[in-house]
N, C-alpha and C positions, 0 to 999 in steps of 0.2 A: 717215722714211717714208709717216706718216702725212698730212705738210702735202704730200707730193708727189698722194697719194691724194686727197684734197681737192679740189686744185685743180685736177690735169687727169682723176680717172678720175669722180669724183661731180658734173661738170655734165654729163657723156655720161651717166651712168646715169639722172640725173634725166632730162636729156633727150632718153632712150629708155622709160624705163618711163611719163614721164606726156604722151606722146603717144601711148600705144598705143590701137586702134581705141575696145573699152572705159570708157577713162577719156575720148577726146574725144568721145562719145557722152553724157556725164555732159556734159563743160563747155557741150555745144552746148544743154542743158536751162538754163544758168544766162547765159551768157553774152548772147546777143540782146536780154535784157531790162532789162541797164543802160542807162540811159538819161540824160543833161544830162551834167556833169564828172564825170567817174573818175576814180575812185581804184582801182590795184589794184597790192593786198598780194602780194610775190612774183613781180613781172613778167619777170624773167629769163625768158630761151627766148622767152618770147613769142609761146605756144602759143596763149594763145586772140584774138591780133590779127585774128586773121583771121575769126572767130566775131561781133564786135560788130557793130553795124546802125548802118550812120552814116547812117540817117538819124532816130537816135536818143539818138547822142550825138553831144557837139559836142568834146569834150577828154579825153585817157587822160593820166592822170600815174602812174607807176609807178616804185616801190622795188624793190630787191632787192641783197640782201647781195654774192654773188658777182660778181665781175668777166667771167666768161666765160661766163657766163649771161647779165649784160647784153649781151656780145657781141652774142650771138645777137637778143636783142631787139631792139638797137639796126637789125640788118640784117632783123629779121622787120617791123620798124614802116616800114620804106622802103617796103616792097608795098602797105601800105593806105592807104585816101584820109581819114583822121584823123587830125587833129592828136593824135602825142604825143608824150610829153617823160616819160622809161625813167632813173632818177638812182640812184648808189651808197646803199642807206637801211637802213633793218631797221624792222619793223612796229612793232615798241617803243617808237622814238619816231622819230614821224610829220615830217617838217617843216614843217606846213601847217598854218595857223591854222585855230582853230575854228569849228565849220558851216560851211563851205567847197566839199561835196563832196555833190553828189545820190545820188551811187552807190559805196559802196565796195566791192568783186570781191576777193572772196577763192577761191583757187581752190587744193587740193593743197597747202596754203601751212602753215596750224594744224600741222600735223603735226610742221614742221620749227622752228620760230622757239621763240628761248630761250625766252619768257615766252609762254606764251598769255593769260595773265588779259590781260599789258600790251595786247598786240599788238588784242586784240580792244576794252578800254579806249580806246586812240588809234581806232581806229576809231570806236567810238561819238561821240567828240571831234569828230570832223575832219568828221562826216557831220552835212547841216542838219537841221533838228528833223521835214521831214517825206518826207526823205531814207531810201535802204535798207541796207540789207548783202545782199548776196545770194553764196550760201555755196555751194559744191561738196568736199567735203573726205571726207577714208577718213579712219579709226579706230577706236574700240574698239565689239567687234562683241557685242551682245546676249547670244547663246548663251553659255555656259557653258566648253561645250569647247573653240569657236573661240577667246574671250576665255584659256583656259588656254592655249592657243599662243601667242597674243598674248605673255604675260606674260614665256615660256619666249626666244619669237625675239628680242623687241625691246633684249634689251641689245648682242646681236650686231649684229640689221640696224641698231642706229644709227651703228653705227661705220661699218658699210658705205655705209649713205644717208646722208651729210652730216647726223647727228640728228634724222632722221627717225623719230618715235614710232609706236607701232601702237596704245596700250593708253590715247591721250587722247581724252577725249568729245565729241563736235562742237555738237550740238544744244545739251545740259546745258550747256557751256560757254558759247556764244553767250547763254542766255539768264540765266546767272549770271553774264554779263556787265550785264545790262540792257538786254534787246534782247528784244524781244513776238516770238516764232516766228509770222510771220502763213503762211506755207506751207513745207510740208517732204514730202519723201518721199523713203526710204531702202532699200538692200536688199544684196544681196552682185553685183560686178560678174562678168559672165560668165566665163570662162577664164582668172579669178585665183585664187592661193589664196584662198581664204576667210582666212584667217589678214590677207589682206593688201588683201582684196576686201570691204571692209565700209564702203560709201558713202553720207554723207548731204548731200540738198542742196535747196537754197529759199530763203526770202527772208525778213527776218528787219527791225524797223523798231524805231526808239526809242520 
């Protein structure tokens, strides 16, 4: 039953939750800043594709482990005027050379990777020295009362939401991976439960 849930229900759940207006509002704050050759982590679904600026981006590579979400991504890529190449893969083992991307983009992805630190290490590896990491991620809330509920809900939420964690740090984890946070904003998304609504977004550099 778990396999059927992960294969058929989780992609639809992710597609629905990750394209709600408050989420898309945050995506729109970071995606248009991408430039040059871009790598998108967790690109399945294609929710970001229409937000790229075709005057700034030359191409977009992407990886995602979900065949169902990849199918959606391929459909979405056909409607945009940017070269897209979205392939099966995981953020912890990127099939790209060192220092090969101008921008790495991660949006609502670090919550569900198997190894957050390894995924960020790989992002750093494939970025050019002058490149930048653009991020928009939900995670551990700073308010003790909210964090308490996140810890309570997370074990069940991970099983329902394809491994999505509620208690992972965002900016702190990026900094710990060797990035310098150049710009950052944060806050609770409107019309979202606070235990799922804390979001941090911005730009980091090597």
